[in-house]
Backbone as CSV, one residue per row, in Angstrom:
resi,resn,N_x,N_y,N_z,CA_x,CA_y,CA_z,C_x,C_y,C_z
1,UNK,61.628,38.562,42.211,60.351,38.434,41.527,60.082,36.951,41.257
2,UNK,58.885,36.532,41.594,58.495,35.140,41.405,57.454,35.056,40.297
3,UNK,57.655,34.111,39.398,56.754,33.917,38.274,56.162,32.522,38.375
4,UNK,54.829,32.445,38.426,54.178,31.157,38.595,53.083,30.989,37.544
5,UNK,53.065,29.827,36.908,52.037,29.517,35.925,51.052,28.519,36.528
6,UNK,49.785,28.801,36.392,48.739,27.880,36.835,48.034,27.327,35.611
7,UNK,47.842,26.040,35.602,47.174,25.375,34.504,45.661,25.488,34.666
8,UNK,44.984,25.879,33.599,43.521,25.921,33.619,43.026,24.499,33.401
9,UNK,42.267,23.985,34.334,41.779,22.607,34.231,40.342,22.545,33.735
10,UNK,39.520,23.483,34.135,38.117,23.540,33.715,37.781,24.969,33.325
11,UNK,36.933,25.077,32.305,36.501,26.398,31.847,35.099,26.238,31.274
12,UNK,34.186,27.092,31.689,32.820,27.060,31.183,32.548,28.384,30.485
13,UNK,32.033,28.300,29.252,31.755,29.511,28.484,30.312,29.481,27.996
14,UNK,29.719,30.668,27.927,28.332,30.830,27.521,28.271,31.573,26.190
15,UNK,27.360,31.153,25.325,27.216,31.750,24.002,25.741,32.013,23.728
16,UNK,25.469,33.046,22.909,24.103,33.309,22.477,24.130,33.931,21.086
17,UNK,23.058,33.683,20.336,22.953,34.204,18.978,21.489,34.197,18.547
18,UNK,21.244,34.887,17.446,19.878,34.957,16.914,19.569,33.840,15.931
19,UNK,20.618,33.122,15.478,20.376,31.990,14.588,21.376,30.885,14.898
20,UNK,21.036,29.689,14.511,21.838,28.521,14.844,23.204,28.545,14.164
21,UNK,23.267,28.992,12.927,24.544,29.034,12.204,25.537,29.964,12.897
22,UNK,25.067,31.096,13.366,25.924,32.053,14.067,26.420,31.478,15.393
23,UNK,25.547,30.784,16.094,25.919,30.151,17.357,26.997,29.086,17.123
24,UNK,26.803,28.260,16.104,27.784,27.224,15.789,29.137,27.825,15.436
25,UNK,29.134,28.932,14.703,30.380,29.598,14.320,31.118,30.123,15.549
26,UNK,30.390,30.751,16.474,31.003,31.267,17.699,31.645,30.140,18.515
27,UNK,30.928,29.024,18.636,31.438,27.892,19.407,32.667,27.290,18.730
28,UNK,32.625,27.141,17.417,33.764,26.572,16.676,35.015,27.437,16.825
29,UNK,34.851,28.756,16.775,35.988,29.665,16.951,36.589,29.509,18.347
30,UNK,35.738,29.402,19.345,36.224,29.278,20.724,36.901,27.941,20.955
31,UNK,36.403,26.884,20.310,37.046,25.578,20.425,38.473,25.657,19.904
32,UNK,38.670,26.313,18.767,40.019,26.459,18.207,40.923,27.264,19.138
33,UNK,40.396,28.331,19.721,41.189,29.148,20.652,41.583,28.344,21.883
34,UNK,40.663,27.554,22.404,40.940,26.794,23.618,41.847,25.595,23.369
35,UNK,41.902,25.115,22.145,42.859,24.048,21.817,44.284,24.538,22.017
36,UNK,44.503,25.829,21.755,45.841,26.412,21.917,46.305,26.366,23.371
37,UNK,45.366,26.359,24.303,45.737,26.269,25.725,45.408,24.884,26.287
38,UNK,45.360,23.905,25.373,45.224,22.484,25.702,43.921,22.129,26.421
39,UNK,42.831,22.776,26.014,41.512,22.438,26.549,40.686,21.787,25.450
40,UNK,39.939,20.766,25.808,39.044,20.124,24.850,37.615,20.192,25.384
41,UNK,36.661,19.963,24.519,35.249,20.043,24.892,34.869,18.808,25.699
42,UNK,34.289,19.051,26.850,33.787,17.939,27.672,32.292,17.749,27.450
43,UNK,31.552,18.863,27.398,30.116,18.755,27.152,29.578,20.061,26.575
44,UNK,28.442,19.932,25.904,27.751,21.083,25.326,26.276,20.962,25.669
45,UNK,25.697,22.051,26.123,24.266,22.100,26.406,23.699,23.307,25.658
46,UNK,22.563,23.141,25.004,22.012,24.246,24.221,20.504,24.327,24.384
47,UNK,19.995,25.516,24.104,18.556,25.762,24.184,18.133,26.708,23.073
48,UNK,16.851,26.645,22.728,16.256,27.571,21.775,14.961,28.071,22.399
49,UNK,14.786,29.374,22.356,13.571,29.982,22.899,12.924,30.840,21.835
50,UNK,11.632,30.964,21.902,10.886,31.829,20.989,10.195,32.896,21.830
51,UNK,10.453,34.167,21.491,9.840,35.244,22.268,8.405,35.496,21.800
52,UNK,7.764,36.471,22.396,6.350,36.755,22.107,6.130,37.186,20.659
53,UNK,7.159,37.748,20.029,7.054,38.192,18.636,7.382,37.085,17.641
54,UNK,7.739,35.913,18.143,8.055,34.795,17.271,9.510,34.703,16.859
55,UNK,10.376,35.550,17.435,11.798,35.515,17.113,12.489,34.412,17.922
56,UNK,13.371,33.678,17.261,14.111,32.612,17.930,15.385,33.164,18.555
57,UNK,15.750,32.598,19.699,16.977,32.973,20.399,17.683,31.678,20.818
58,UNK,18.928,31.538,20.400,19.693,30.326,20.685,20.771,30.621,21.714
59,UNK,20.983,29.691,22.635,22.041,29.837,23.633,22.696,28.475,23.867
60,UNK,23.944,28.533,24.340,24.675,27.292,24.592,25.672,27.512,25.723
61,UNK,25.952,26.426,26.424,26.984,26.402,27.454,27.954,25.303,27.055
62,UNK,29.242,25.645,26.994,30.266,24.669,26.633,31.232,24.530,27.792
63,UNK,31.433,23.271,28.223,32.370,22.970,29.301,33.656,22.440,28.666
64,UNK,34.750,23.172,28.884,36.057,22.761,28.399,36.836,22.152,29.556
65,UNK,37.637,21.148,29.271,38.420,20.464,30.297,39.815,20.199,29.764
66,UNK,40.795,20.240,30.655,42.183,19.984,30.250,42.317,18.560,29.729
67,UNK,43.164,18.402,28.734,43.376,17.079,28.131,44.149,16.179,29.051
């Protein structure tokens, strides 16, 4: 039996929420989880959209990269 470990070098994750505070909380939790596997944030991109009813929708893409 052969056991091989591959290092994750890049990881992109997508997040969405109905309010900015919730989105920030989700991203912060994921940052802590990814620190455990030695990934740090390389970039963050975010958007806010308003639907026809006036409700806001927040989304973000976070690119993690090996340290």
